[in-house]
Residue, then its C-alpha position, 0 to 999 in steps of 0.5 A: m857617499e858623494l865627495k866634493a869634486s876636486s883636483y885630487k880626483k885626477l891623481p893616478i890610482i893603481l888597483v891590484d887584486d887577482d880577484r877580477q870581481t873585486l877589482d871591477l867592484l873597486q873600479d866601479i866605486l871610484h868611477s861612480n864617485g868621480f875618480e878619473n885616473l884609474h889603472a887596474f891590474s890583476g897580476s902583481e908582476e904587471a903592477l910592479s912593472a907599471l909602477e916605473d911608468i905611472d907616478a901613482a898617488a895611491i895604490v890599493l893592494d890585495l895581500q894574497m896574490p900569486r907571484y908577488s904578494g901584496k906584502y912584498m909589493l908594499e916593501q918595494i913601494s915603501r923604499k921609493e923616495d916619493r912613494p905613493a899612499v898604500i891602502i891594503v884591501t884584503a880578506e885577512n882580518q887579523i890584527d897582527t897582519a894589520v900591524e905588520c902592514i902599517k909598520s911596513g908603510a901602509d897608510d890604511y888597512l881595510t877588510k873585505p867585504v869593503s865598506v864603500p864609505r870607509f874605502l872612499s874616505a881612505i882614498q880621499r884622505a890619501l890623495e888630499v894629503r898627497e896633493l897638499s904635501d906636494e903643494l907644501d913642498s913647492l911653496k916658498e915663504t915669500e910666495l904663499i899666496k897671489v891675490p890682488e894688490g892691497v889684500e895680501f893679508i888674506v892667505t889662501a891657495d883655494r880656488e873658491i877664495k880667489k874667485i871671491l877676491k876677484y868678485i870683490e875686486i869687480v864690485a868694489n866701486s859699486h854704490q850698493p852694499l856688500l853682504i858677507t855670509g859664513e860661519t863664525g871664524v872664517g874671517k868675514e871682517l878680513f874680506a870686508r877690509a879687502f873690499h875697502n882696500l880694493s875700493k880705493r876709498s880715501g876714508q877709514f875702515v870702521s868696524i862694529n859688532i852690533a849683536g845684542l845692541d838695543d835700538t837706542i845704543f845702535s842709533d847712538t853708535l851709528f848716527g851719533h846724537k845732539k846735546g840733550a838728546y837723552t840724560g847724560a848727552n852733555s854735548d854733540r857726538d858724531g856716530l860711526i857713519k860720520k867717522s867712516a865718511s868716504g870710507t867703509l862701515f862694517l856691521d857684523e852680526i847683522g842677522d841679530l839686528n832688532e826690527l826698529s833698528q832694521i827700519k833705520l838701516l833700511r832708510l840709510l840704504q834707500e835714502n842715504e840719509f840718517f838722523p842723529l838722536g835728538s835731531d830732526i834734520p837729515h844728514t847725508s851718509h858718505a860711507r860705504l856699507v858692508v854687513a856680515t852674518n853667520r845666520d841664514l838671512k833668508q830663513r830669518m826673513l821667512e820666519g818674520v824676524f828679518r825685514k823682507d825689504l831690507y833683505y832684498r836691499l842687501y841682496t845685490h852684492q853678496i859673498n859666502i866664505p866657505p868654512l875651512r873644512s871645505r877648503p883643506n888646501d888652505i890648511p898648509v898655507l895657513l899653518s905656515y903663515f901662522i907659524n911665521e906670524a906667531a914666531r915673529s910676534m914672540g921674537k922666537p925662531v920659526p919652528v919646523y914641523r913634520k908632515e904628520l901634523l898636516q895629516l892630523l889637521m887635515a883629519y879635523d873639521f875645525p868648527g872654529n874655522v881659521r880663527e881656531l887654527q890661528a889660536m892653536v898655532f899661536d898657543s903651540v908656538a908659545k909653548c914650543s921649547s925646541s926647533r920642532l913644533s910638536s904635533e902632540l900639542f895640537s892633538e891634545k887641543i883637538s881631543r879636548e874640542q872633540g870631547w875625547p879623553v886626554s892623558d891628563t884629564g881622562a874625561a870621556g865626553n859624549l862619545d858614541f860607544s855603540g857597537i861595544v856589546f858583550e854577551r857576558f861580562p868581559t875579561l880585561k883582555q877582551a875589554d881592552e881589545e874591544l876598546i882598541r877596536k872602537a878607538l881605531e874605528i872612531a879615529k878612522g884608523n889614525q893611530k895617533i888619535a886612537g891613542q889619544l882616545l885611549g889615553i896612551t901614546r901611539q907607541a903604547l898602542n902599537n905594543r898592544l896591537r902587536r901582543s894581540h892575536h885576536r881578529f878585529g873588524s874594520 
């Protein structure tokens, strides 16, 4: 499992296990995956002493050790005000032990032999949340982001996004068009607006989604028409090219443009000229062009549905906006920004939220990207009837999006139930325990999400875990 390089890999990690072979194995796994700041101890007494000098972000603990047990160490660590994340890695595969450790403050519980992807996922999640929580604590509402003047509407803490903004600032006065690619919902139009603002052009920013437009509508919309060009054309009409003169024209979903319209767009780019419908006199364009798509234009070119000459004409200046799931450090700043924006627009006090909400959002892939997060926040703020924003509203939305059951529907969706196999018809108790095990596996140990899967509260899940004395797998 290869993890994306990030600053969180430089955070200190302490490994504690009296089994030297396991200790070396865990070190090798982390080193080979880019984690740099590792401190390994085979003795619990030595590790406890080191905690005073090392500001660890995560601690990996064995339970059964001489002198001080892992449980004792966990209790001591949990008392710290800014305690590190604790991941238990042990041979004890008892559900009661796991529940006890989680209640004592452990962030995750893994059993030996360790699953490498599971171990790396636990470490990554713990460090990312630690890093983002630190950033969130240090942020002030008036200092959410530092970007070039004129594009403050792009809220980000991500290095790649800031590099994109710097690139836009550099090419803003070029005469070549700008191509913006990225998944639906990443905010391509916002970056087109940033490009327009940074260009300091005096004209308007004009935007149009051209997906599904036939050539006649496309031509009429962009180039306008002369009186009598077609039935119903009773007077001359200017197109968006003229409306955006000395400004910027943004064409979204360029990848869906039909071939005839592609030819006309190519001429516009090459000759800086266009013909209104019904006219044989060329008009000069004074608009700057920005195009965007969520499609792979190169692949469409290879498939023969997107013109090669147009592709290379758009090739000069291009940016790709990364999806939200690949820039998790944007989640806390966007969350705070949207909460404030939603509260202001609705005339409500700005609600606060617990850090568990951030953890929940960090574990979600956001297929709808920034637009999906914004919609979640606005809806949740609208439904909020107290001073605290409930994470339950977000959990329910995520559960529905993932096809997971929620308490008011019970709809199962298309879940993978592989691994639930019984040699004979199970008792209710056996089925109950196996469903809990599978829910925890699907939810990657997150009890809140596992409870959502099972249609019960986290507290109810904890009660069931405490009552069970059966072994479970990680």
